[in-house]
C-alpha positions in Angstrom: -47.0 0.3 -16.1 -49.2 -2.5 -14.7 -52.7 -1.8 -13.5 -53.4 -3.8 -10.4 -57.1 -3.8 -11.1 -56.8 -4.7 -14.7 -53.9 -7.2 -14.6 -54.2 -9.5 -17.7 -53.6 -12.6 -15.6 -55.4 -14.4 -12.8 -53.4 -16.7 -10.5 -56.5 -18.3 -8.9 -57.4 -21.9 -9.5 -58.7 -24.7 -7.4 -55.3 -26.4 -7.1 -53.5 -23.1 -6.4 -51.6 -23.1 -9.8 -51.8 -20.6 -12.7 -54.4 -21.5 -15.4 -53.2 -22.7 -18.8 -53.8 -19.3 -20.3 -51.9 -17.6 -17.5 -49.1 -20.1 -17.8 -48.7 -19.2 -21.4 -48.7 -15.5 -20.6 -46.0 -16.2 -18.0 -43.8 -18.0 -20.5 -44.1 -15.0 -22.9 -43.2 -12.6 -20.1 -40.3 -14.8 -19.1 -38.5 -13.5 -22.2 -38.7 -10.0 -20.8 -35.8 -8.4 -18.9 -35.6 -9.3 -15.2 -36.4 -5.7 -14.1 -39.7 -5.9 -16.0 -40.6 -9.2 -14.4 -39.8 -7.7 -11.0 -42.1 -4.7 -11.8 -44.9 -7.2 -12.5 -44.2 -9.1 -9.3 -44.6 -5.9 -7.2 -48.4 -6.4 -7.7 -48.3 -10.0 -6.4 -48.8 -11.2 -2.8 -46.6 -13.8 -1.1 -48.5 -16.9 -2.0 -48.6 -15.9 -5.6 -44.9 -15.2 -5.7 -44.4 -18.7 -4.4 -46.5 -20.0 -7.3 -44.8 -18.0 -10.1 -41.4 -19.3 -9.1 -42.5 -22.6 -10.6 -43.1 -21.1 -14.1 -39.6 -20.8 -15.4 -36.0 -20.2 -14.3 -36.2 -16.5 -15.3 -39.3 -16.0 -13.1 -37.7 -17.8 -10.3 -34.6 -15.7 -10.5 -36.6 -12.5 -10.7 -38.6 -13.5 -7.6 -35.4 -13.9 -5.6 -35.3 -10.1 -5.2 -35.5 -9.5 -1.5 -37.5 -6.3 -1.8 -40.4 -8.3 -3.2 -40.4 -10.5 -0.1 -40.1 -7.4 2.1 -43.3 -6.2 0.4 -44.9 -9.6 1.0 -44.2 -9.3 4.7 -46.2 -6.0 4.9 -49.2 -7.8 6.7 -46.8 -8.4 9.6 -45.3 -4.9 9.7 -47.0 -4.4 13.1 -44.8 -7.2 14.4 -41.5 -7.2 12.5 -40.0 -4.5 10.4 -36.5 -5.6 9.8 -34.8 -8.7 8.4 -32.3 -10.8 10.3 -28.7 -9.4 10.2 -27.5 -12.4 8.2 -30.8 -13.4 6.7 -33.3 -12.4 4.1 -36.9 -11.1 3.9 -37.8 -14.4 2.1 -36.8 -16.3 5.3 -38.9 -13.9 7.4 -41.9 -14.4 5.1 -41.6 -18.2 5.1 -41.6 -18.2 8.9 -44.4 -15.7 9.4 -46.6 -17.3 6.7 -46.4 -20.7 8.5 -49.0 -20.2 11.2 -47.6 -23.1 13.3 -43.9 -22.1 13.2 -43.9 -19.9 16.3 -43.4 -20.5 20.0 -44.5 -18.6 23.1 -41.5 -18.5 25.4 -41.5 -17.9 29.2 -38.3 -17.1 31.2 -37.4 -16.0 34.7 -40.1 -17.4 36.9 -39.8 -17.3 40.7 -40.4 -21.1 41.1 -38.9 -22.6 38.0 -35.3 -22.0 36.9 -35.7 -23.4 33.4 -37.9 -21.5 31.0 -40.9 -23.0 29.1 -41.9 -22.7 25.5 -45.3 -23.4 24.0 -44.9 -24.7 20.4 -47.8 -23.8 18.1 -47.1 -26.8 15.8 -47.4 -29.4 18.5 -49.6 -27.5 21.0 -47.3 -28.6 23.8 -44.9 -27.1 26.3 -41.1 -27.8 26.3 -38.2 -26.7 28.4 -36.0 -23.7 27.4 -32.4 -23.7 28.6 -32.0 -22.3 32.1 -30.5 -18.8 32.3 -26.9 -18.7 33.6 -28.1 -16.7 36.6 -31.3 -17.7 38.4 -33.7 -14.7 38.1 -37.3 -13.5 38.2 -38.9 -10.2 37.6 -36.7 -9.7 34.5 -37.4 -8.3 31.0 -37.3 -10.6 28.0 -36.9 -9.4 24.3 -36.8 -11.3 21.1 -34.0 -10.1 18.7 -34.4 -9.8 15.0 -32.6 -13.1 14.4 -35.0 -15.1 16.7 -32.6 -15.1 19.7 -33.5 -13.9 23.2 -32.2 -11.3 25.6 -33.1 -11.5 29.3 -32.3 -8.3 31.2 -32.0 -7.6 34.9 -34.4 -9.2 37.4 -33.9 -10.5 40.9 -32.5 -13.5 42.7 -31.7 -12.7 46.3 -31.3 -9.1 45.2 -31.7 -7.0 42.1 -29.4 -7.8 39.1 -27.7 -5.8 36.4 -26.7 -8.8 34.3 -27.9 -9.3 30.8 -27.8 -12.7 28.9 -28.3 -13.7 25.3 -29.6 -17.0 23.9 -28.9 -17.3 20.2 -31.4 -19.0 17.9 -30.7 -22.8 17.6 -30.4 -22.8 13.8 -27.8 -20.0 13.8 -25.3 -21.2 16.4 -21.8 -20.6 15.2 -20.4 -23.8 16.8 -23.1 -26.5 16.4 -21.1 -28.8 18.7 -21.7 -26.5 21.6 -24.9 -26.8 23.7 -27.3 -24.0 23.2 -26.8 -21.8 26.3 -27.3 -18.3 27.6 -24.2 -16.1 27.3 -23.5 -12.8 29.3 -23.3 -9.5 27.5 -22.6 -6.0 28.8 -24.5 -5.4 32.1 -27.0 -2.6 32.7 -25.6 0.5 34.5 -27.9 -0.1 37.5 -29.1 -3.2 39.2 -32.9 -3.4 38.7 -35.8 -5.8 38.7 -39.4 -5.4 37.4 -38.0 -3.4 34.5 -39.3 -3.4 30.9 -37.7 -3.6 27.5 -38.3 -3.6 23.7 -36.1 -3.9 20.6 -36.3 -0.8 18.4 -36.5 -1.0 14.6 -32.8 -0.2 14.3 -32.0 -3.3 16.4 -31.1 -1.5 19.6 -32.4 -2.9 22.9 -34.2 -0.2 25.0 -35.0 -0.7 28.7 -36.7 1.5 31.2 -37.4 1.9 34.9 -37.4 -0.9 37.4 -36.7 -0.9 41.1 -34.2 -2.2 43.7 -36.7 -4.9 44.7 -40.3 -6.1 44.0 -41.6 -4.9 47.4 -43.6 -1.9 48.2 -41.6 1.2 49.3 -38.6 0.0 47.2 -36.6 2.6 45.3 -38.0 3.1 41.8 -36.0 4.3 38.8 -36.8 6.5 35.8 -33.6 5.7 33.8 -33.9 4.7 30.2 -30.9 3.2 28.3 -30.1 1.4 25.1 -27.7 -1.2 23.8 -26.7 -1.8 20.2 -25.7 -5.5 19.6 -23.9 -4.4 16.5 -21.6 -2.2 18.6 -21.2 -4.0 21.9 -18.1 -2.1 22.8 -20.3 1.0 23.5 -22.2 -0.8 26.3 -25.4 0.7 27.5 -26.0 4.3 26.5 -28.5 6.7 28.2 -31.7 7.9 26.6 -34.1 10.6 28.0 -35.5 9.5 31.4 -39.1 8.8 32.0 -41.2 11.7 33.4 -42.3 9.4 36.2 -40.2 6.7 37.9 -41.9 3.3 37.5 -41.4 -0.4 37.8 -43.6 -3.4 37.2 -44.7 -1.6 34.0 -44.9 -2.5 30.3 -43.1 -1.2 27.2 -44.5 -1.5 23.7 -43.3 -0.4 20.3 -45.8 1.0 17.8 -45.7 0.8 14.0 -44.5 4.4 13.8 -41.4 3.7 16.0 -42.8 5.2 19.2 -42.2 3.5 22.5 -45.0 3.5 25.1 -44.6 2.8 28.8 -47.8 1.6 30.5 -48.7 2.0 34.2 -46.4 0.5 36.9 -45.6 1.1 40.5 -44.3 4.6 41.3 -42.9 4.1 44.8 -44.6 4.6 48.2 -48.3 3.9 47.8 -48.4 5.1 44.2 -49.8 2.8 41.5 -49.7 4.5 38.1 -52.4 5.0 35.5 -50.4 7.0 33.1 -49.0 6.1 29.7 -45.8 7.9 28.4 -44.4 7.9 24.9 -41.0 8.5 23.4 -40.7 9.1 19.6 -37.4 7.4 18.5 -37.4 9.6 15.4 -36.9 12.6 17.7 -35.8 11.4 21.1 -34.5 14.8 22.1 -38.2 15.7 22.6 -38.2 13.4 25.6 -41.1 11.4 27.1 -44.6 12.9 27.2 -47.9 11.7 28.6 -50.4 10.4 26.0 -53.2 8.7 27.9 -54.4 7.4 31.2 -55.9 4.1 32.3 -59.1 4.2 34.5 -57.1 2.5 37.3 -53.6 2.1 38.6 -51.9 -0.7 36.7 -48.8 -2.6 37.9 -47.7 -6.2 37.1 -49.8 -6.4 33.9 -49.0 -6.8 30.2 -49.2 -4.1 27.5 -48.4 -4.7 23.8 -49.4 -3.7 20.4 -51.7 -5.9 18.3 -52.4 -6.5 14.6 -54.9 -3.6 14.6 -52.2 -1.2 15.8 -54.0 -0.8 19.1 -52.3 -1.1 22.5 -53.7 -4.0 24.5 -53.5 -3.9 28.3 -54.4 -6.9 30.4 -54.2 -8.1 34.0 -52.2 -6.4 36.7 -53.5 -4.6 39.8 -53.9 -1.2 41.5 -52.7 -1.6 45.0 -50.1 -4.4 45.3 -52.5 -6.8 47.0 -55.2 -7.4 44.4 -55.3 -8.2 40.7 -57.7 -8.3 37.8 -58.6 -10.4 34.8 -59.5 -7.2 32.9 -58.5 -6.6 29.3 -58.8 -3.3 27.4 -57.3 -1.7 24.4 -56.3 1.8 23.4 -56.3 3.2 19.8 -53.6 5.9 19.5 -55.3 7.2 16.4 -58.6 8.1 18.1 -57.5 8.1 21.8 -60.4 5.8 22.6 -60.4 2.9 25.1 -62.4 -0.3 24.4 -63.3 -3.0 27.0 -62.5 -6.6 26.0 -63.5 -10.0 27.3 -61.8 -10.7 30.6 -59.2 -13.5 31.1 -60.4 -16.7 32.8 -58.0 -15.9 35.7 -56.9 -12.7 37.4 -53.2 -12.4 36.8 -50.4 -10.4 38.3 -46.7 -10.4 37.2 -47.2 -12.8 34.3 -46.0 -13.1 30.7 -47.8 -12.0 27.6 -47.1 -11.5 23.9 -48.8 -11.5 20.4 -48.2 -14.3 17.9 -47.7 -13.7 14.2 -51.3 -14.7 13.5 -52.5 -11.9 15.8 -53.5 -13.8 18.9 -52.5 -12.7 22.4 -50.9 -15.4 24.6 -50.6 -15.0 28.4 -49.2 -17.4 31.0 -48.2 -17.7 34.6 -48.4 -15.1 37.3 -50.4 -15.4 40.5 -53.8 -14.3 41.7 -53.1 -14.0 45.5 -55.1 -17.2 46.2 -52.4 -19.3 44.5 -49.6 -19.5 41.9 -50.6 -20.1 38.3 -49.4 -22.7 35.9 -52.1 -21.9 33.4 -52.0 -20.2 30.0 -54.7 -18.6 27.8 -55.0 -17.3 24.3 -57.1 -14.3 23.1 -58.6 -14.0 19.7 -59.2 -10.2 19.0 -61.6 -11.0 16.1 -63.9 -13.1 18.2 -63.2 -11.2 21.5 -62.8 -14.6 23.2 -60.2 -16.3 25.4 -59.5 -20.0 25.3 -57.5 -22.1 27.7 -54.2 -23.6 26.7 -52.6 -26.7 28.3 -51.1 -26.0 31.7 -47.3 -25.8 31.5 -46.6 -27.9 34.5 -44.7 -25.3 36.6 -45.6 -22.3 38.7 -44.0 -19.3 37.1 -44.9 -16.0 38.7 -42.8 -12.9 38.0 -41.9 -14.4 34.7 -41.4 -12.6 31.3 -42.5 -13.8 27.8 -42.2 -13.1 24.1 -42.9 -14.9 20.8 -40.2 -16.3 18.6 -40.6 -17.7 15.1 
């Protein structure tokens, strides 16, 4: 057994390499069976695993065990808890550990058919391939491989179509232009819906309405789609307690799905939050908390501290707010946060792997927005990002890496 607090080696040095004494100890240990080396490596973090790979061939081979890299990805368990279908946890770690490897993607704006993507490495916006069907008020989900799914939305009417954009580096036919491809449609045409990907890879979508306008019909349906078994199409899950559209969905660390606020039909703007435990879906949805105001057209997502962040939106269909708050499911307490620079309605938002919340687009009733902001939870401060050069209200967003 290895005692983490009394380990006989120290990997720290100014140059980031093992010390001479440590290097000698590693060479001795390299004569041990591979399972012993892997047992030692269970006490190392990701950067240290990268260092010990240089010691010897046996250390390098031992460090190739994927469970070690799954363990190294633990700091990002709030964001990703499964490896790509055809990939490894080492690949996941390499991407997540590179703070500049991600991109904030916007799709489905009312005034811009092509999507936009903000690249952290270059700090600039670039075009994303246009969806096959022009749409706004759709839901956007990143899959475990780094591809994208866009669901439903609206053009001249509500849509049931669903499209998939594979990640560029995994296209099967590299001669083909990267493009959105249709998959099985939803069972109901709907816009202003919400969606997440569950830990088991299924896409889960909820609610939505027949249009984005007040007094439209609003749905409580919840359904799921398994990309590994596409022949099954969309399968029903327990319906929401309250019909809602223009709401948010977020997945917690313990595999619970939360729906936040939304428009409930008529003059109803919802302040309730419902939860579905995917470990026991037969229990159905149940109410867990309430906002202090009706909240539609905003963003709700879980952050690095396992709290649910709720920003923007409005409570009557004709006004919106820059407000940002967070809710801790463990204590049930709400905390007020620094407000955004702009009030936003029907905009995109998502957390990056480094724990910052990015928001972009929407509108504030006095004009359409082409602006974007980034929130640092540790400093409780927003900073402006470069404008993305196109008005994109009723857009959806997510982070890919």
